[in-house]
C-alpha positions as MATLAB code, in Angstrom:
seq = 'MLCPKKGRGMRRRQFITALGGAAAWPLVARAQQLGKIFRIGVVCPISCETSELRSFREALAALGYKDGANVVFEYRSAAGDLKRLPGLTDDLVRQNVDVIFTTFGTAAALAAKRATASISIVAGSAGDLVAAGIVESLNRPGGNITGVTSLLLELEGKRLQLLKEFLPDVSRIAFFRDTANPYSVLAVDRVRTAAAQLGIELREIQVHETTDVDQAFAEMVGDGLKALSVGAYIPLLASRDRIVELAAKHRIAAIYTFRDFVDAGGLFSYGPNLSENARRAAGLVGKILGGVKPADLPVERSTTVELVINLKTANVLGLAVPPSIVARADAVVE';
ca = [
     -19.241  146.592   65.880;
     -20.495  150.153   66.094;
     -18.188  152.857   64.838;
     -17.439  155.693   67.299;
     -19.113  158.294   65.042;
     -22.330  156.321   64.806;
     -22.304  155.722   68.581;
     -21.954  159.432   69.234;
     -24.914  160.092   66.891;
     -27.068  157.577   68.732;
     -26.128  159.003   72.111;
     -26.939  162.478   70.781;
     -30.378  161.328   69.611;
     -30.994  159.685   73.007;
     -29.986  162.903   74.781;
     -32.299  165.027   72.585;
     -35.146  162.569   73.131;
     -34.593  162.663   76.893;
     -34.374  166.452   76.855;
     -37.560  166.691   74.829;
     -39.301  164.347   77.254;
     -38.191  166.462   80.220;
     -39.439  169.615   78.514;
     -42.763  167.971   77.748;
     -43.183  166.545   81.277;
     -45.127  169.539   82.657;
     -47.566  169.186   79.752;
     -47.936  165.490   80.443;
     -48.464  166.146   84.134;
     -51.036  168.818   83.324;
     -52.860  166.442   80.986;
     -52.961  163.836   83.742;
     -54.282  166.467   86.164;
     -57.224  167.147   83.861;
     -58.622  163.754   84.658;
     -58.245  164.169   88.422;
     -61.192  164.616   90.749;
     -60.260  167.167   93.420;
     -61.602  166.892   96.945;
     -62.315  170.139   98.754;
     -62.986  170.030  102.475;
     -65.377  172.738  103.676;
     -65.510  173.698  107.360;
     -68.538  175.725  108.450;
     -68.691  177.157  111.993;
     -72.470  177.451  111.739;
     -74.094  176.003  108.617;
     -72.981  174.777  105.203;
     -76.305  175.816  103.642;
     -75.586  179.495  103.003;
     -75.530  181.987  100.141;
     -71.814  182.370  100.841;
     -71.165  178.730   99.952;
     -73.447  178.849   96.935;
     -71.403  181.756   95.589;
     -68.215  179.828   96.325;
     -69.370  176.783   94.342;
     -70.641  178.912   91.458;
     -67.344  180.801   91.222;
     -65.379  177.547   91.243;
     -67.612  176.137   88.508;
     -66.941  179.229   86.393;
     -63.242  178.429   86.747;
     -63.838  174.890   85.483;
     -64.054  173.105   88.852;
     -67.568  171.685   88.830;
     -69.266  169.770   91.603;
     -69.818  166.159   90.582;
     -67.580  166.459   87.517;
     -64.029  167.124   88.652;
     -64.689  168.326   92.215;
     -66.152  166.608   95.258;
     -67.000  168.621   98.379;
     -66.616  167.224  101.880;
     -68.771  169.355  104.204;
     -68.262  169.585  107.962;
     -70.512  171.855  110.070;
     -69.975  172.794  113.723;
     -73.615  173.981  113.975;
     -72.541  176.952  116.092;
     -70.475  174.908  118.567;
     -66.873  176.076  118.089;
     -65.567  173.320  120.351;
     -66.323  170.887  117.507;
     -64.020  172.596  115.002;
     -60.774  170.757  115.886;
     -62.465  167.383  115.425;
     -63.984  168.427  112.099;
     -60.687  169.687  110.689;
     -58.837  166.606  111.948;
     -61.359  164.452  110.115;
     -60.759  166.289  106.825;
     -57.023  165.816  107.268;
     -57.582  162.075  107.688;
     -59.654  162.166  104.496;
     -56.576  163.683  102.778;
     -58.534  166.365  100.913;
     -56.685  168.528   98.391;
     -57.730  171.870   99.913;
     -59.560  172.951  103.066;
     -61.873  175.966  102.738;
     -63.106  177.510  105.976;
     -66.157  179.749  105.881;
     -66.831  182.786  108.060;
     -64.451  183.780  110.855;
     -60.977  183.015  112.126;
     -61.937  180.184  114.501;
     -62.304  177.591  111.732;
     -59.165  178.833  109.974;
     -57.188  178.537  113.205;
     -58.491  175.006  113.800;
     -57.475  174.012  110.259;
     -54.019  175.538  110.672;
     -53.481  173.553  113.868;
     -54.692  170.374  112.173;
     -52.285  170.353  109.218;
     -49.108  171.963  107.909;
     -49.227  170.182  104.559;
     -52.766  170.507  103.163;
     -53.495  173.911  101.609;
     -56.032  176.068  103.478;
     -58.095  179.029  102.256;
     -59.877  181.109  104.902;
     -63.045  182.841  103.755;
     -64.364  186.114  105.242;
     -61.972  185.953  108.163;
     -61.137  188.643  110.676;
     -57.569  189.715  111.438;
     -55.544  186.707  110.240;
     -52.271  188.313  111.301;
     -53.378  189.178  114.844;
     -54.765  185.656  115.230;
     -51.366  184.210  114.293;
     -52.788  182.408  111.263;
     -50.589  184.108  108.654;
     -47.264  185.931  108.935;
     -48.479  188.951  106.958;
     -51.191  189.744  104.433;
     -48.781  190.147  101.528;
     -46.635  187.147  102.470;
     -48.848  184.731  104.377;
     -46.217  181.966  104.499;
     -46.950  178.361  105.376;
     -49.948  176.543  103.905;
     -52.712  179.109  104.356;
     -54.108  182.208  102.650;
     -57.594  183.667  102.332;
     -59.837  186.725  102.406;
     -59.970  189.165  105.310;
     -63.089  191.246  105.990;
     -63.492  194.800  107.253;
     -65.250  193.687  110.413;
     -63.607  195.622  113.241;
     -63.380  198.783  111.156;
     -67.164  198.830  110.784;
     -68.236  198.249  114.399;
     -68.174  201.951  115.241;
     -69.780  202.893  111.929;
     -72.784  200.678  112.700;
     -73.337  202.599  115.926;
     -73.234  205.872  113.956;
     -75.842  204.552  111.516;
     -78.091  203.441  114.368;
     -77.863  206.918  115.886;
     -78.660  208.447  112.483;
     -81.661  206.127  112.196;
     -82.840  207.051  115.718;
     -81.629  210.633  116.360;
     -83.275  210.768  119.797;
     -81.728  207.543  121.106;
     -79.447  208.024  124.107;
     -78.771  204.416  125.110;
     -77.800  201.493  122.879;
     -77.241  197.846  123.778;
     -74.298  195.856  122.476;
     -73.905  192.098  122.844;
     -70.391  191.077  123.865;
     -68.501  187.941  124.911;
     -65.495  188.434  127.175;
     -64.192  184.971  126.180;
     -64.236  185.798  122.461;
     -61.086  187.582  121.138;
     -62.996  189.325  118.343;
     -65.750  190.502  120.675;
     -63.173  192.011  123.054;
     -61.642  194.021  120.198;
     -65.058  194.976  118.833;
     -66.381  196.341  122.096;
     -63.366  198.676  122.335;
     -64.304  200.137  118.928;
     -67.945  200.467  119.930;
     -67.076  202.161  123.235;
     -65.014  204.743  121.372;
     -67.830  205.419  118.922;
     -70.396  205.664  121.742;
     -68.271  208.225  123.573;
     -67.927  210.307  120.406;
     -71.681  210.177  119.796;
     -72.579  210.937  123.392;
     -74.386  207.611  123.761;
     -74.598  205.428  126.857;
     -73.510  201.921  125.880;
     -75.165  198.998  127.661;
     -72.933  195.938  127.283;
     -74.723  192.607  127.665;
     -72.876  189.302  127.864;
     -73.777  186.626  125.281;
     -71.381  183.699  125.398;
     -73.612  180.902  124.113;
     -76.652  180.836  121.860;
     -78.687  179.955  124.959;
     -77.842  183.380  126.436;
     -79.817  185.305  123.815;
     -83.217  185.133  125.554;
     -81.738  186.367  128.837;
     -79.939  189.168  127.007;
     -83.220  190.420  125.563;
     -84.872  190.113  128.974;
     -82.180  192.419  130.357;
     -82.741  194.873  127.510;
     -86.493  194.933  128.057;
     -86.014  195.333  131.808;
     -83.746  198.338  131.190;
     -86.150  199.877  128.676;
     -83.607  199.718  125.839;
     -84.963  200.172  122.315;
     -81.791  200.066  120.182;
     -79.263  197.277  119.630;
     -76.052  196.774  117.645;
     -75.342  193.119  116.882;
     -71.677  192.306  116.260;
     -70.107  189.591  114.147;
     -69.187  186.580  116.210;
     -70.415  183.015  116.046;
     -72.986  182.730  118.910;
     -74.818  185.763  117.512;
     -74.678  184.578  113.913;
     -75.873  181.138  114.977;
     -78.805  182.808  116.784;
     -79.873  184.909  113.792;
     -83.533  183.870  113.615;
     -84.067  184.075  117.381;
     -82.481  187.534  117.615;
     -84.581  188.848  114.724;
     -87.720  187.338  116.291;
     -87.083  188.852  119.728;
     -86.146  192.250  118.294;
     -89.488  192.338  116.458;
     -91.429  191.084  119.470;
     -90.033  193.762  121.780;
     -89.988  196.459  119.074;
     -86.247  196.961  119.307;
     -84.426  198.666  116.417;
     -81.352  196.592  115.643;
     -78.504  196.960  113.194;
     -76.650  193.830  112.086;
     -73.369  192.992  110.389;
     -74.653  190.866  107.509;
     -77.481  191.035  105.013;
     -78.881  187.593  105.862;
     -80.252  189.070  109.116;
     -82.212  191.602  107.056;
     -83.416  188.924  104.652;
     -84.657  187.052  107.736;
     -86.660  190.088  108.869;
     -84.067  192.246  110.627;
     -84.244  196.046  110.351;
     -80.967  196.918  108.639;
     -77.348  195.849  108.222;
     -74.005  197.338  107.339;
     -71.083  195.083  106.596;
     -69.031  193.129  104.086;
     -70.601  191.217  101.229;
     -69.944  187.574  102.112;
     -70.842  186.342   98.638;
     -68.190  188.552   97.088;
     -65.657  187.304   99.624;
     -66.598  183.728   98.761;
     -65.989  184.382   95.067;
     -62.569  185.811   95.918;
     -61.820  182.735   98.020;
     -62.875  180.489   95.131;
     -60.309  182.244   92.950;
     -57.607  181.428   95.487;
     -58.719  177.790   95.677;
     -58.665  177.573   91.883;
     -55.080  178.830   91.792;
     -54.039  176.319   94.431;
     -55.661  173.442   92.539;
     -53.726  174.689   89.519;
     -50.451  174.289   91.372;
     -49.806  177.626   93.109;
     -48.681  177.450   96.746;
     -50.749  179.309   99.377;
     -47.582  180.997  100.636;
     -47.315  182.718   97.246;
     -50.908  184.021   97.301;
     -51.356  187.268   99.281;
     -54.386  187.438  101.567;
     -57.081  189.409   99.750;
     -58.915  192.267  101.447;
     -62.685  192.612  101.356;
     -63.550  195.757   99.407;
     -67.349  195.794   99.192;
     -69.436  197.069  102.107;
     -73.221  197.076  101.751;
     -76.022  198.859  103.538;
     -79.297  196.925  103.393;
     -82.659  198.085  104.795;
     -85.887  196.184  105.405;
     -88.696  198.711  104.903;
     -91.364  196.183  105.857;
     -89.749  195.692  109.270;
     -89.388  199.453  109.701;
     -93.125  199.828  109.089;
     -93.948  197.078  111.591;
     -91.775  198.821  114.195;
     -93.402  202.156  113.366;
     -90.100  203.695  112.308;
     -89.592  206.199  109.528;
     -86.392  205.467  107.651;
     -84.372  208.696  107.242;
     -84.055  209.690  103.557;
     -80.292  210.028  104.044;
     -80.042  206.315  104.849;
     -82.395  205.246  102.048;
     -80.322  207.230   99.566;
     -77.153  205.389  100.613;
     -78.713  201.923  100.719;
     -77.273  199.293   98.390;
     -80.419  197.199   98.666;
     -83.920  197.696  100.048;
     -86.109  194.792  101.158;
     -89.808  195.513  100.734;
];
């Protein structure tokens, strides 16, 4: 028979052992996590073959999350058709991925939010996440979503100013809009204000689908317009190559939102650096995979704006680039 003193000693040892096990449990769980292969769902409104996504993967790899080693990517592309986004996000939810990363814009982030309240979501290079009802606030996003917001609306008027500086004698500028697109509606208000301040006549041309681009240029040519500001919404981004081609064909000076238009032969661009935003988003994904909740990760603000000029295109169009713009350029394509 066990004496009471010895029994108390044994119970004490059992308690200490249990306590030690409880204290060590997070370490055990972390060790088990090291062997896990995470699945990241990627939703792309246009294409999943972009420099933005390459930067995202590289930044994740630098954090220790390497494709084919401990991370598997599930890509879903809407190919410019936003009506496909709900089906794509629903599919990733059925696949039970660990995190959903949505590339450019709020449309994909909104579709992901509607698809799941449990899987963590990181929105990359999005517009106004608060106005779109995707997060409660930038500092306290709440729910299962956070991300990176870009300075898109703030720059719409600035692009018009740059175009006027590039072409001092221009008196009329075209702007593609889409009355069914919430961002486009907000953007055109900014552009109208800037046009009034610059004393420019703004010619608003409706582009709702990618198939509208050719007709939009036909209207521009018919009106004798030689300057164009291209905003940042999906039908225009999905029509990048066609817009650049038609602008060159009709000798129209166009300013774009993103550098990839300039790399494709466009004249110049002024807007956020999507690769930097992607690296920021990768940092958020890494924290989530490490156990942090999206609700505890403030939405990050895009801080880098770049001016990129294509001198070769300027020469083809017979335009002299003002020294003031060259001096401010972050990159020059020759």
